[in-house]
C-alpha positions in Angstrom: 101.1 137.7 97.4 101.4 134.4 99.3 103.1 131.2 98.0 101.0 128.2 99.4 102.9 124.9 99.4 100.7 121.5 100.0 102.4 118.2 99.9 99.5 115.5 99.1 96.8 117.6 100.5 94.1 114.9 99.2 95.9 111.8 100.7 93.3 110.0 102.6 90.4 112.3 101.4 87.2 111.0 99.9 86.3 112.4 96.3 83.8 114.8 98.2 86.0 116.1 100.6 89.0 116.9 98.0 86.1 118.6 95.8 85.8 121.2 99.2 89.7 121.4 99.5 89.8 122.3 95.6 87.3 125.2 96.2 89.5 126.4 99.0 92.6 126.3 96.9 90.9 128.3 94.3 89.8 130.9 96.4 93.0 131.4 97.8 94.4 131.6 94.0 91.3 134.2 93.0 92.7 136.2 95.9 96.0 137.0 94.3 98.3 133.9 95.5 100.2 131.2 94.1 99.5 127.6 95.1 101.8 124.7 94.7 100.4 121.5 95.3 102.3 117.9 95.1 99.8 115.7 94.5 98.7 112.1 93.0 95.0 112.6 92.8 94.2 112.8 89.1 91.0 114.9 89.6 93.4 117.7 91.3 95.8 117.4 88.1 92.9 118.2 85.8 91.8 121.2 87.8 95.6 122.8 87.9 95.9 125.9 85.5 99.6 124.3 85.1 101.3 120.9 85.7 104.8 120.2 86.0 105.5 116.3 85.7 108.7 115.0 87.3 110.0 111.5 86.3 110.5 109.5 84.6 110.7 107.0 87.0 111.5 107.1 90.9 115.1 107.1 92.6 118.1 107.7 90.6 116.0 106.9 87.4 113.8 110.2 88.3 114.8 113.7 89.1 114.1 115.3 85.4 111.0 117.7 84.6 109.4 115.8 81.7 106.7 118.5 81.1 105.9 122.0 82.3 102.7 123.5 80.8 99.0 123.4 80.6 97.6 119.9 81.6 96.5 119.1 77.9 100.1 119.3 76.6 101.0 116.2 78.9 99.2 114.0 76.7 102.0 114.3 74.1 105.0 113.0 76.7 105.5 109.3 75.8 107.9 109.1 78.8 105.4 110.1 81.2 103.7 107.4 83.5 101.3 110.3 84.7 100.1 111.0 81.3 98.9 107.3 80.9 96.6 107.4 83.6 95.6 111.2 83.5 94.2 110.6 79.7 93.7 106.9 80.4 95.6 105.8 77.1 95.3 102.2 76.5 94.2 101.2 79.8 91.9 98.2 80.0 90.1 96.7 82.9 89.6 92.7 82.6 89.5 92.1 86.2 86.9 89.5 87.3 85.9 89.8 91.0 86.4 86.9 93.1 83.4 85.0 95.2 83.6 85.1 99.1 84.6 82.1 100.4 83.0 82.8 104.0 81.3 86.0 105.6 82.8 87.8 108.6 79.6 89.1 110.5 79.8 91.8 113.3 76.8 92.9 115.6 76.2 95.8 117.7 79.5 97.5 117.2 79.6 100.9 119.2 82.6 102.9 118.6 83.2 106.6 118.3 80.3 107.6 115.9 79.4 103.8 115.2 76.3 103.1 117.2 75.1 99.7 117.5 76.0 99.1 113.8 75.8 95.5 112.3 77.9 94.8 109.5 78.7 91.7 107.2 82.2 91.8 105.2 83.3 88.8 102.7 86.4 86.7 103.5 88.5 85.6 100.6 88.5 88.6 98.5 89.5 92.4 98.2 87.0 94.4 100.6 87.4 98.4 100.0 85.6 100.0 102.6 84.7 103.6 101.9 82.8 106.8 102.6 83.4 110.5 103.5 86.5 111.3 105.8 85.2 111.1 109.3 82.3 108.5 108.5 83.4 105.8 110.6 85.7 103.5 108.1 88.8 103.4 110.4 86.5 103.0 113.5 84.8 100.0 111.9 87.9 98.3 110.2 91.3 99.7 111.8 89.6 99.6 115.4 86.8 97.8 116.2 87.3 94.9 113.5 90.8 94.5 114.6 90.1 94.5 118.3 87.5 91.7 118.2 89.5 89.5 115.9 92.4 89.8 117.6 90.5 89.2 120.9 89.0 85.9 119.5 92.5 84.9 118.0 94.1 85.4 121.9 96.6 88.0 120.5 97.5 90.8 122.3 96.5 94.0 120.4 99.8 95.7 119.4 99.8 99.7 120.3 99.1 101.6 117.1 102.6 103.4 117.4 105.3 101.6 119.2 107.6 104.6 118.6 105.3 107.5 118.8 105.8 110.4 121.4 105.1 108.9 124.9 104.1 112.5 125.9 101.3 112.5 123.4 97.8 112.1 125.5 95.6 109.4 123.9 91.9 108.9 124.9 91.2 105.4 126.0 88.1 104.2 124.2 86.6 100.7 124.2 84.9 98.7 121.4 81.5 97.3 122.3 79.9 94.6 120.3 80.6 91.0 119.0 81.4 88.7 116.3 78.4 86.7 115.5 80.1 84.3 112.8 82.7 83.8 110.3 85.6 84.2 112.5 86.7 80.6 112.7 87.8 81.1 109.1 90.3 83.4 110.2 94.0 82.2 111.7 95.7 85.1 111.8 95.5 88.9 111.7 98.1 91.3 110.1 98.1 95.2 110.0 99.9 96.7 107.3 100.1 100.7 107.6 102.4 103.6 106.5 104.0 104.2 109.9 107.7 104.3 109.5 109.7 101.2 109.9 112.0 103.1 112.2 112.8 106.4 113.3 116.7 106.3 112.8 119.2 105.7 110.2 120.0 102.6 112.0 116.9 100.9 110.6 116.6 100.2 106.9 115.0 98.1 104.2 117.6 95.3 104.4 117.5 94.8 108.0 113.3 95.1 108.4 112.9 92.7 105.3 115.4 90.2 107.1 117.5 89.6 103.7 120.4 91.3 105.6 120.6 88.1 107.7 121.2 86.1 104.8 123.8 88.2 103.2 125.7 88.2 106.5 125.9 84.7 106.6 127.1 84.6 103.1 130.3 87.0 104.1 130.8 85.0 107.1 131.1 81.6 105.0 134.1 83.4 102.6 137.5 82.3 103.3 138.7 85.5 104.1 136.0 85.6 107.2 137.0 82.1 108.2 140.6 82.9 108.4 140.0 85.9 110.7 137.4 84.1 112.7 134.5 86.5 111.8 131.1 85.3 112.5 128.0 86.7 110.8 127.6 88.9 113.9 131.1 90.6 112.5 129.1 92.0 109.5 126.2 93.6 111.5 126.3 97.5 111.8 124.5 96.9 115.2 127.5 95.0 116.6 130.5 96.7 118.3 133.2 94.3 116.9 132.5 94.9 113.2 131.0 98.5 113.1 132.7 101.7 113.0 133.3 103.2 116.5 132.9 106.7 116.0 129.3 106.7 114.6 128.6 103.2 116.4 127.5 101.7 113.0 124.7 104.5 112.0 126.9 106.0 109.2 125.7 109.3 110.5 126.7 111.2 113.2 123.9 113.4 115.1 124.8 117.4 115.0 123.4 119.3 117.8 122.0 122.6 116.3 121.3 125.5 118.9 117.5 126.3 119.2 117.0 123.8 116.2 116.4 120.2 115.8 119.5 117.8 115.6 120.6 117.0 112.0 122.5 113.8 110.8 125.9 114.1 109.0 127.8 111.7 107.2 130.3 109.9 109.5 133.9 111.7 109.5 135.5 108.4 109.8 133.8 105.7 107.8 132.1 108.2 105.7 128.8 106.8 105.6 130.3 103.2 105.2 129.1 101.8 109.0 131.8 99.4 109.6 135.6 99.6 110.4 138.6 99.1 108.2 139.1 95.2 109.5 135.6 94.6 108.5 135.9 96.2 105.2 138.6 93.8 104.1 136.3 90.9 103.6 134.9 90.6 100.3 131.9 88.3 98.6 132.4 88.5 95.1 134.2 91.7 94.8 132.0 93.7 97.1 132.3 94.5 100.7 129.1 94.6 103.2 129.0 98.3 102.8 129.0 97.8 99.0 126.1 95.6 99.5 124.1 98.2 101.2 124.8 100.6 98.5 123.4 98.4 96.0 119.6 99.2 94.7 117.1 96.5 94.8 117.2 96.3 91.0 121.3 96.0 91.3 121.0 93.6 94.0 118.5 91.2 92.3 121.4 90.6 89.5 124.1 90.4 91.9 122.3 87.8 94.2 120.6 85.9 91.3 122.2 82.8 92.5 121.0 83.1 96.2 117.7 81.9 96.7 117.4 83.0 100.0 118.3 86.6 99.4 116.8 86.9 96.0 113.3 85.9 97.0 112.8 89.1 99.0 114.6 91.4 96.7 112.2 90.1 93.6 109.3 90.7 95.9 110.5 94.3 96.6 111.1 94.9 93.2 107.7 93.4 92.2 105.9 95.8 94.4 107.5 99.0 92.7 110.7 99.5 95.3 113.3 98.6 92.7 115.0 102.1 92.8 115.5 102.2 96.7 119.0 101.2 98.3 119.2 98.1 100.5 120.9 100.7 103.3 118.6 103.5 102.9 117.8 104.8 105.9 114.1 104.6 107.2 114.1 108.1 108.1 114.3 108.8 104.2 111.3 106.7 103.3 108.0 108.0 102.3 104.7 106.4 104.0 103.9 104.7 101.0 107.5 103.1 100.7 107.2 102.0 104.3 103.8 100.3 103.7 105.0 98.4 100.6 108.0 97.4 102.3 105.9 95.9 105.2 103.9 94.1 102.1 106.9 92.6 101.0 108.1 91.6 104.3 104.7 89.6 104.7 104.6 88.1 101.2 108.1 86.6 101.6 106.4 84.6 104.5 105.3 81.1 103.9 101.5 81.8 102.8 99.0 79.2 104.7 95.9 81.0 103.7 93.1 82.1 106.4 95.0 85.2 106.9 93.4 88.8 107.2 
């Protein structure tokens, strides 16, 4: 008589671990319970008794139930992206693997469950490190490899979670081992993870990628802005002179709830616009700075088609599958996968000189 709701329980799991998880879910079902699972994993979908497919696309182009029924019936739904992968409809893999340009050799790596491990990793290619959960993948790649390469490059290792809970205790562990060869082929190291790009509504896609700096300069160059002697800072919601005084540029105000976490509500003064009335009187191509933040990436690509400095990051965001996101969408509303792709797009817009790990 219990309803169990699980949101992507197989995320990060090896197929062997996913199989054990599915057996546990089957046991719950056999005991007379109901199991609802939000999932991307194809094997989990195939094992479901009933499939509900939502789409057809993301954001405002989504939100519809395309199909609800036994899994095999989804094959008939042409609008479903899920169906194409679940039943491999018309998919062909013509990918030709690249050849390694150099090899990075690690010797004597000891970290967590790794004991005196030697590893040889190809450079200049896309390498997937696999193994069951807990086998040592993250210890080797995300910890040992990153620490040793950072030490060689003279980079200070950034904390894993700069905005995490400072009260959370951590166990200090050190990596022992060395890089034997190949590191001279690496000039730069970048970590791209699924951690949030910010934890308040003040952080968003436009500010994180840097495209908002270019947009603010466009507004500052308008005749209306020059007549009022507004500089680019006037169009930042983090600067007092242009932002709404009530919400201080967040667009939301925090509402304290007794015995529960605080929640955000739209600002009663600017109604989510973030800016004061004087700033909103300045328009660029008939839109206010608040209107720009309300555009989706797809809409903004067309609107800024003639502005190369703004168009480049927008096109990258669209190409990486984030065309549905709004430029001013608060970071608190982004999923881990969306945050990771925003970080990727931010990295891709930088001048590519190669030799980056």
